[in-house]
BABA-525474 format. One record per residue (C-alpha): residue in one letter; residue number from 1; x, y, z; chain. Coordinates in Angstrom, 1 decimal. Example, Ala and Ser with C-alpha at 12.3 -4.5 7.8 and 13.67 -1.06 7.14 Angstrom:
% residues 2
r->A; k->1; east->12.3; north->-4.5; up->7.8; c->A
r->S; k->2; east->13.7; north->-1.1; up->7.1; c->A
//
This chain:
% residues 283
r->M; k->1; east->-15.7; north->-16.8; up->8.2; c->A
r->V; k->2; east->-18.7; north->-17.8; up->9.2; c->A
r->T; k->3; east->-21.9; north->-16.4; up->7.3; c->A
r->G; k->4; east->-24.6; north->-18.8; up->9.1; c->A
r->H; k->5; east->-26.4; north->-22.0; up->7.6; c->A
r->R; k->6; east->-28.0; north->-22.5; up->4.2; c->A
r->Y; k->7; east->-31.9; north->-23.4; up->4.0; c->A
r->M; k->8; east->-34.7; north->-22.9; up->1.3; c->A
r->I; k->9; east->-32.7; north->-20.3; up->-0.6; c->A
r->K; k->10; east->-34.2; north->-19.9; up->-3.9; c->A
r->K; k->11; east->-32.1; north->-17.9; up->-6.7; c->A
r->T; k->12; east->-34.8; north->-17.4; up->-9.3; c->A
r->E; k->13; east->-37.1; north->-14.6; up->-10.6; c->A
r->I; k->14; east->-40.6; north->-14.1; up->-9.3; c->A
r->N; k->15; east->-43.4; north->-14.9; up->-11.4; c->A
r->T; k->16; east->-46.5; north->-13.0; up->-10.7; c->A
r->T; k->17; east->-49.8; north->-11.8; up->-12.1; c->A
r->N; k->18; east->-51.0; north->-9.9; up->-9.4; c->A
r->S; k->19; east->-51.1; north->-6.0; up->-10.7; c->A
r->E; k->20; east->-50.4; north->-4.4; up->-7.8; c->A
r->L; k->21; east->-47.0; north->-5.9; up->-7.2; c->A
r->S; k->22; east->-45.8; north->-5.8; up->-11.1; c->A
r->Y; k->23; east->-44.4; north->-2.7; up->-10.7; c->A
r->K; k->24; east->-42.3; north->-2.7; up->-8.0; c->A
r->K; k->25; east->-38.7; north->-3.9; up->-7.4; c->A
r->L; k->26; east->-36.4; north->-3.9; up->-4.3; c->A
r->S; k->27; east->-32.3; north->-4.4; up->-4.4; c->A
r->I; k->28; east->-30.7; north->-4.6; up->-1.2; c->A
r->Q; k->29; east->-27.1; north->-4.4; up->-0.7; c->A
r->I; k->30; east->-25.1; north->-6.1; up->1.9; c->A
r->S; k->31; east->-21.6; north->-5.5; up->3.4; c->A
r->L; k->32; east->-19.9; north->-6.0; up->6.9; c->A
r->N; k->33; east->-19.5; north->-2.0; up->7.3; c->A
r->G; k->34; east->-22.9; north->-1.0; up->6.0; c->A
r->L; k->35; east->-25.8; north->-2.0; up->3.8; c->A
r->S; k->36; east->-28.2; north->0.0; up->1.7; c->A
r->F; k->37; east->-31.4; north->-0.4; up->0.0; c->A
r->C; k->38; east->-33.4; north->0.9; up->-3.2; c->A
r->V; k->39; east->-37.4; north->0.7; up->-4.6; c->A
r->L; k->40; east->-38.0; north->1.3; up->-7.9; c->A
r->D; k->41; east->-40.8; north->1.7; up->-9.8; c->A
r->S; k->42; east->-40.8; north->0.0; up->-13.0; c->A
r->V; k->43; east->-43.1; north->1.4; up->-14.6; c->A
r->E; k->44; east->-42.3; north->5.0; up->-13.9; c->A
r->N; k->45; east->-38.6; north->4.0; up->-13.9; c->A
r->S; k->46; east->-38.4; north->6.7; up->-10.6; c->A
r->I; k->47; east->-36.8; north->5.8; up->-6.9; c->A
r->I; k->48; east->-39.5; north->5.0; up->-4.6; c->A
r->A; k->49; east->-37.4; north->4.9; up->-1.7; c->A
r->Q; k->50; east->-33.7; north->4.9; up->-1.2; c->A
r->E; k->51; east->-31.4; north->4.4; up->1.8; c->A
r->H; k->52; east->-28.0; north->3.8; up->2.9; c->A
r->I; k->53; east->-26.5; north->3.3; up->6.3; c->A
r->S; k->54; east->-23.0; north->3.0; up->7.3; c->A
r->F; k->55; east->-21.6; north->1.2; up->10.3; c->A
r->E; k->56; east->-19.5; north->2.7; up->12.8; c->A
r->E; k->57; east->-17.2; north->-0.5; up->12.7; c->A
r->E; k->58; east->-17.1; north->-3.6; up->11.2; c->A
r->V; k->59; east->-19.9; north->-6.2; up->12.9; c->A
r->I; k->60; east->-20.0; north->-9.8; up->12.4; c->A
r->P; k->61; east->-22.9; north->-11.7; up->10.3; c->A
r->F; k->62; east->-25.0; north->-12.1; up->13.3; c->A
r->Q; k->63; east->-25.3; north->-8.1; up->13.9; c->A
r->L; k->64; east->-25.5; north->-7.6; up->10.1; c->A
r->Q; k->65; east->-29.0; north->-9.6; up->10.2; c->A
r->K; k->66; east->-30.3; north->-7.4; up->13.1; c->A
r->N; k->67; east->-29.4; north->-4.1; up->11.3; c->A
r->L; k->68; east->-30.6; north->-5.4; up->8.1; c->A
r->K; k->69; east->-34.3; north->-6.2; up->10.1; c->A
r->E; k->70; east->-34.0; north->-2.7; up->12.0; c->A
r->A; k->71; east->-33.6; north->-0.8; up->8.7; c->A
r->L; k->72; east->-36.4; north->-2.6; up->6.9; c->A
r->E; k->73; east->-39.0; north->-2.4; up->9.7; c->A
r->K; k->74; east->-37.9; north->1.7; up->10.2; c->A
r->F; k->75; east->-38.8; north->2.4; up->6.8; c->A
r->D; k->76; east->-41.3; north->-0.1; up->6.0; c->A
r->I; k->77; east->-39.5; north->-2.0; up->3.3; c->A
r->N; k->78; east->-40.7; north->-5.4; up->5.4; c->A
r->K; k->79; east->-44.4; north->-4.8; up->4.5; c->A
r->M; k->80; east->-44.3; north->-3.9; up->1.1; c->A
r->S; k->81; east->-44.8; north->-6.6; up->-1.8; c->A
r->F; k->82; east->-42.4; north->-6.8; up->-5.1; c->A
r->S; k->83; east->-42.4; north->-8.6; up->-7.8; c->A
r->H; k->84; east->-38.6; north->-8.8; up->-8.1; c->A
r->I; k->85; east->-36.0; north->-8.8; up->-5.1; c->A
r->T; k->86; east->-32.3; north->-8.7; up->-5.4; c->A
r->V; k->87; east->-30.0; north->-9.1; up->-2.7; c->A
r->I; k->88; east->-26.3; north->-7.9; up->-3.3; c->A
r->H; k->89; east->-23.6; north->-9.8; up->-1.3; c->A
r->R; k->90; east->-20.7; north->-7.2; up->-1.0; c->A
r->N; k->91; east->-17.0; north->-8.8; up->0.5; c->A
r->P; k->92; east->-13.8; north->-9.5; up->-0.5; c->A
r->L; k->93; east->-14.5; north->-13.6; up->-0.3; c->A
r->F; k->94; east->-14.7; north->-14.0; up->-4.2; c->A
r->T; k->95; east->-12.7; north->-14.9; up->-7.0; c->A
r->L; k->96; east->-12.8; north->-14.4; up->-11.1; c->A
r->V; k->97; east->-12.6; north->-17.4; up->-13.3; c->A
r->P; k->98; east->-12.6; north->-17.8; up->-17.0; c->A
r->K; k->99; east->-16.7; north->-19.9; up->-18.1; c->A
r->A; k->100; east->-13.8; north->-22.2; up->-20.4; c->A
r->L; k->101; east->-12.4; north->-23.4; up->-16.6; c->A
r->F; k->102; east->-15.0; north->-23.3; up->-14.7; c->A
r->N; k->103; east->-16.3; north->-26.8; up->-13.2; c->A
r->P; k->104; east->-19.4; north->-26.0; up->-10.5; c->A
r->D; k->105; east->-18.0; north->-29.1; up->-8.6; c->A
r->E; k->106; east->-14.8; north->-27.6; up->-7.8; c->A
r->L; k->107; east->-15.7; north->-24.2; up->-6.1; c->A
r->P; k->108; east->-13.8; north->-24.7; up->-2.4; c->A
r->N; k->109; east->-10.3; north->-25.0; up->-4.6; c->A
r->Y; k->110; east->-10.9; north->-22.0; up->-6.8; c->A
r->L; k->111; east->-11.8; north->-19.7; up->-3.5; c->A
r->K; k->112; east->-9.0; north->-21.2; up->-1.0; c->A
r->F; k->113; east->-6.2; north->-19.0; up->-3.0; c->A
r->N; k->114; east->-7.6; north->-15.6; up->-2.4; c->A
r->A; k->115; east->-10.2; north->-16.2; up->0.7; c->A
r->K; k->116; east->-10.1; north->-17.5; up->4.2; c->A
r->I; k->117; east->-13.0; north->-20.2; up->3.7; c->A
r->L; k->118; east->-14.9; north->-22.4; up->6.8; c->A
r->A; k->119; east->-16.1; north->-26.2; up->5.5; c->A
r->N; k->120; east->-19.4; north->-24.9; up->6.6; c->A
r->D; k->121; east->-19.0; north->-22.1; up->4.3; c->A
r->H; k->122; east->-21.8; north->-22.5; up->1.2; c->A
r->I; k->123; east->-20.1; north->-21.6; up->-2.0; c->A
r->A; k->124; east->-21.8; north->-19.6; up->-4.6; c->A
r->Y; k->125; east->-21.3; north->-18.4; up->-8.3; c->A
r->D; k->126; east->-22.6; north->-15.7; up->-10.8; c->A
r->E; k->127; east->-22.1; north->-16.0; up->-14.8; c->A
r->I; k->128; east->-21.0; north->-12.7; up->-15.9; c->A
r->K; k->129; east->-23.3; north->-13.2; up->-19.2; c->A
r->N; k->130; east->-22.1; north->-12.5; up->-22.6; c->A
r->Y; k->131; east->-18.4; north->-12.1; up->-21.3; c->A
r->E; k->132; east->-17.3; north->-15.3; up->-20.4; c->A
r->I; k->133; east->-16.7; north->-15.2; up->-16.8; c->A
r->V; k->134; east->-17.8; north->-16.8; up->-13.7; c->A
r->N; k->135; east->-18.0; north->-14.8; up->-10.4; c->A
r->I; k->136; east->-17.3; north->-17.7; up->-7.2; c->A
r->Y; k->137; east->-18.5; north->-16.2; up->-3.7; c->A
r->V; k->138; east->-19.3; north->-17.0; up->-0.1; c->A
r->P; k->139; east->-23.0; north->-15.1; up->0.7; c->A
r->F; k->140; east->-24.2; north->-13.8; up->3.7; c->A
r->A; k->141; east->-26.3; north->-17.1; up->4.1; c->A
r->N; k->142; east->-28.0; north->-16.1; up->7.3; c->A
r->I; k->143; east->-29.1; north->-12.8; up->5.4; c->A
r->N; k->144; east->-30.7; north->-14.7; up->2.3; c->A
r->N; k->145; east->-32.6; north->-17.4; up->5.2; c->A
r->Y; k->146; east->-33.9; north->-14.3; up->6.2; c->A
r->I; k->147; east->-34.9; north->-12.0; up->3.4; c->A
r->Y; k->148; east->-36.6; north->-15.7; up->1.7; c->A
r->E; k->149; east->-38.6; north->-15.9; up->5.1; c->A
r->L; k->150; east->-39.5; north->-12.5; up->5.0; c->A
r->F; k->151; east->-40.3; north->-12.1; up->0.9; c->A
r->G; k->152; east->-40.3; north->-15.8; up->-0.5; c->A
r->E; k->153; east->-38.4; north->-16.3; up->-3.6; c->A
r->F; k->154; east->-35.5; north->-13.8; up->-4.7; c->A
r->E; k->155; east->-32.5; north->-13.6; up->-6.8; c->A
r->Y; k->156; east->-28.8; north->-12.9; up->-5.1; c->A
r->K; k->157; east->-25.4; north->-11.8; up->-6.5; c->A
r->H; k->158; east->-21.9; north->-10.4; up->-5.6; c->A
r->S; k->159; east->-21.4; north->-6.8; up->-5.9; c->A
r->G; k->160; east->-18.4; north->-7.6; up->-8.1; c->A
r->T; k->161; east->-20.9; north->-9.3; up->-11.1; c->A
r->I; k->162; east->-23.1; north->-6.5; up->-10.8; c->A
r->L; k->163; east->-20.4; north->-3.6; up->-11.0; c->A
r->I; k->164; east->-18.6; north->-5.7; up->-13.8; c->A
r->E; k->165; east->-22.1; north->-6.3; up->-15.8; c->A
r->S; k->166; east->-22.7; north->-2.9; up->-15.6; c->A
r->L; k->167; east->-19.2; north->-1.0; up->-16.9; c->A
r->L; k->168; east->-18.6; north->-3.7; up->-19.4; c->A
r->N; k->169; east->-22.0; north->-3.5; up->-20.6; c->A
r->N; k->170; east->-21.8; north->0.5; up->-20.6; c->A
r->F; k->171; east->-18.3; north->1.0; up->-21.8; c->A
r->T; k->172; east->-17.9; north->3.6; up->-24.4; c->A
r->G; k->173; east->-13.9; north->4.0; up->-24.4; c->A
r->G; k->174; east->-13.6; north->1.7; up->-27.8; c->A
r->K; k->175; east->-10.0; north->0.5; up->-27.8; c->A
r->E; k->176; east->-9.0; north->2.5; up->-24.9; c->A
r->T; k->177; east->-7.8; north->1.7; up->-21.5; c->A
r->I; k->178; east->-10.0; north->2.9; up->-18.5; c->A
r->C; k->179; east->-9.8; north->2.3; up->-14.8; c->A
r->Y; k->180; east->-12.6; north->2.7; up->-13.2; c->A
r->A; k->181; east->-12.5; north->3.0; up->-8.8; c->A
r->H; k->182; east->-15.9; north->2.5; up->-7.1; c->A
r->I; k->183; east->-15.6; north->3.9; up->-3.9; c->A
r->T; k->184; east->-18.1; north->3.3; up->-0.6; c->A
r->E; k->185; east->-17.0; north->3.1; up->3.3; c->A
r->E; k->186; east->-13.5; north->1.9; up->3.6; c->A
r->Q; k->187; east->-13.6; north->0.0; up->0.3; c->A
r->V; k->188; east->-12.7; north->0.6; up->-3.2; c->A
r->D; k->189; east->-13.4; north->-1.8; up->-6.1; c->A
r->I; k->190; east->-11.1; north->-1.0; up->-9.2; c->A
r->T; k->191; east->-12.3; north->-2.5; up->-12.7; c->A
r->V; k->192; east->-9.8; north->-1.8; up->-15.8; c->A
r->I; k->193; east->-11.3; north->-2.4; up->-19.1; c->A
r->S; k->194; east->-10.0; north->-2.1; up->-22.7; c->A
r->N; k->195; east->-11.8; north->-2.7; up->-26.0; c->A
r->K; k->196; east->-14.8; north->-4.0; up->-23.8; c->A
r->K; k->197; east->-12.6; north->-6.8; up->-22.5; c->A
r->L; k->198; east->-12.4; north->-7.0; up->-18.5; c->A
r->L; k->199; east->-8.2; north->-6.7; up->-17.6; c->A
r->F; k->200; east->-8.9; north->-6.2; up->-14.2; c->A
r->F; k->201; east->-11.2; north->-6.0; up->-11.1; c->A
r->N; k->202; east->-10.1; north->-6.4; up->-7.3; c->A
r->S; k->203; east->-11.7; north->-5.1; up->-4.3; c->A
r->F; k->204; east->-9.6; north->-3.3; up->-1.1; c->A
r->T; k->205; east->-10.2; north->-2.1; up->1.9; c->A
r->F; k->206; east->-8.8; north->1.2; up->3.0; c->A
r->S; k->207; east->-8.6; north->3.4; up->6.3; c->A
r->T; k->208; east->-6.8; north->6.3; up->5.5; c->A
r->K; k->209; east->-6.4; north->8.1; up->1.9; c->A
r->E; k->210; east->-3.1; north->7.2; up->1.9; c->A
r->D; k->211; east->-3.8; north->3.3; up->1.8; c->A
r->F; k->212; east->-6.6; north->4.3; up->-1.4; c->A
r->I; k->213; east->-3.9; north->6.0; up->-3.8; c->A
r->Y; k->214; east->-1.7; north->2.8; up->-3.2; c->A
r->Y; k->215; east->-4.4; north->0.5; up->-4.8; c->A
r->I; k->216; east->-4.8; north->2.7; up->-6.9; c->A
r->L; k->217; east->-1.2; north->2.7; up->-8.4; c->A
r->F; k->218; east->-0.4; north->-0.3; up->-7.8; c->A
r->T; k->219; east->-3.2; north->-1.5; up->-10.1; c->A
r->I; k->220; east->-1.4; north->0.9; up->-12.6; c->A
r->E; k->221; east->1.9; north->-0.2; up->-12.4; c->A
r->Q; k->222; east->1.0; north->-4.1; up->-12.1; c->A
r->L; k->223; east->-0.8; north->-3.6; up->-15.6; c->A
r->K; k->224; east->2.0; north->-1.3; up->-17.0; c->A
r->L; k->225; east->-0.1; north->1.4; up->-17.4; c->A
r->D; k->226; east->1.0; north->5.0; up->-17.5; c->A
r->T; k->227; east->-0.1; north->7.3; up->-14.9; c->A
r->E; k->228; east->0.0; north->10.3; up->-17.3; c->A
r->T; k->229; east->-2.3; north->9.2; up->-19.9; c->A
r->I; k->230; east->-4.6; north->6.4; up->-17.9; c->A
r->K; k->231; east->-8.3; north->7.5; up->-17.6; c->A
r->L; k->232; east->-9.1; north->7.1; up->-14.3; c->A
r->R; k->233; east->-12.9; north->7.4; up->-13.8; c->A
r->L; k->234; east->-13.8; north->7.9; up->-9.8; c->A
r->F; k->235; east->-17.7; north->7.2; up->-8.6; c->A
r->G; k->236; east->-19.6; north->6.4; up->-5.7; c->A
r->A; k->237; east->-18.7; north->8.3; up->-2.6; c->A
r->I; k->238; east->-16.6; north->10.6; up->-3.6; c->A
r->E; k->239; east->-17.1; north->14.0; up->-5.3; c->A
r->E; k->240; east->-13.9; north->16.8; up->-7.1; c->A
r->G; k->241; east->-12.9; north->18.4; up->-3.9; c->A
r->D; k->242; east->-12.3; north->15.9; up->-1.8; c->A
r->E; k->243; east->-9.6; north->14.6; up->0.2; c->A
r->L; k->244; east->-9.3; north->11.4; up->-1.9; c->A
r->Y; k->245; east->-9.9; north->12.9; up->-4.8; c->A
r->N; k->246; east->-7.3; north->15.5; up->-4.4; c->A
r->L; k->247; east->-4.7; north->13.0; up->-3.4; c->A
r->T; k->248; east->-5.4; north->11.1; up->-6.9; c->A
r->Y; k->249; east->-5.1; north->13.8; up->-8.8; c->A
r->T; k->250; east->-1.7; north->14.8; up->-7.7; c->A
r->Y; k->251; east->-0.4; north->11.0; up->-8.7; c->A
r->V; k->252; east->-3.2; north->10.4; up->-12.0; c->A
r->R; k->253; east->-3.5; north->13.0; up->-14.3; c->A
r->N; k->254; east->-6.7; north->12.1; up->-16.5; c->A
r->V; k->255; east->-8.9; north->11.6; up->-13.4; c->A
r->D; k->256; east->-12.6; north->12.2; up->-13.1; c->A
r->V; k->257; east->-15.8; north->11.9; up->-11.1; c->A
r->F; k->258; east->-18.6; north->10.4; up->-13.5; c->A
r->I; k->259; east->-22.1; north->8.9; up->-13.0; c->A
r->P; k->260; east->-22.4; north->6.2; up->-15.1; c->A
r->S; k->261; east->-24.6; north->6.8; up->-17.7; c->A
r->N; k->262; east->-27.1; north->4.1; up->-17.6; c->A
r->L; k->263; east->-28.1; north->5.6; up->-13.7; c->A
r->S; k->264; east->-27.6; north->9.5; up->-14.3; c->A
r->E; k->265; east->-31.8; north->9.8; up->-14.7; c->A
r->H; k->266; east->-31.8; north->8.4; up->-11.8; c->A
r->I; k->267; east->-29.1; north->10.3; up->-9.4; c->A
r->D; k->268; east->-29.7; north->14.1; up->-8.8; c->A
r->S; k->269; east->-26.7; north->16.2; up->-7.0; c->A
r->Q; k->270; east->-28.0; north->15.9; up->-3.7; c->A
r->H; k->271; east->-27.9; north->12.0; up->-4.0; c->A
r->K; k->272; east->-24.6; north->11.8; up->-5.7; c->A
r->K; k->273; east->-22.6; north->10.7; up->-2.4; c->A
r->T; k->274; east->-25.4; north->8.8; up->-1.0; c->A
r->I; k->275; east->-26.8; north->6.8; up->-3.5; c->A
r->D; k->276; east->-25.6; north->3.2; up->-4.0; c->A
r->F; k->277; east->-24.6; north->2.6; up->-7.5; c->A
r->T; k->278; east->-24.7; north->-1.1; up->-6.9; c->A
r->T; k->279; east->-28.4; north->-1.1; up->-5.5; c->A
r->L; k->280; east->-29.3; north->0.6; up->-8.6; c->A
r->S; k->281; east->-27.7; north->-1.7; up->-11.2; c->A
r->A; k->282; east->-29.3; north->-4.4; up->-9.5; c->A
r->F; k->283; east->-32.6; north->-3.3; up->-11.6; c->A
//
């Protein structure tokens, strides 16, 4: 996968003393199927602006950058200033490695078994804090370059990093095992946690509801869990009564739709299906 050439990308937090800048934070999530952004007033802890855009079909990285530029200009995000900016890369080009086995000089070797990468692909990694896990992935370098030119310094992460951190940090299931499925356009991220430890995480693309339930059941089977007793929590672009929900309930008895506790104050019923959970969790 060609993601563009990398230059002058700084993965760092922005330090500022300007009081006019200090309260606004921006998070942007990008994928080949869509993009979203969220602006947070960190003083009032409230959302100033949020938008989610789905593409009619999967695009190439060049078109993704063009679509992002159009969206930021349409909503005047490009004219704002922020104290902190996080760009979230959502793609299947990632792998998780225990920190004890991680060597930053071996990044391509970790990825080559799970993803098709090219010699000129830039490879990055995130440390999942407090859990001794490293997420190695290929970011969209052309997007990073564009954001740097537009805003200056910023931080970037993989979407899996943010999902795993958020779910582990807010896990209240004790020693029981809980399976989470985060649904966006044609992709489901499945996370399984037991006793506040990560048992499984992977992302799957799907085009039919049958594909979706296959990945859910496949995960449950591989982990030797029981569809009659496992707790399955669905969130993202899904509601009770949806086709996906109804089909899932046919096979998994203990299923519900939930909003992660750390995000519930920001989400009302009107925006439950359109808000992007990872853009909020990035703050």
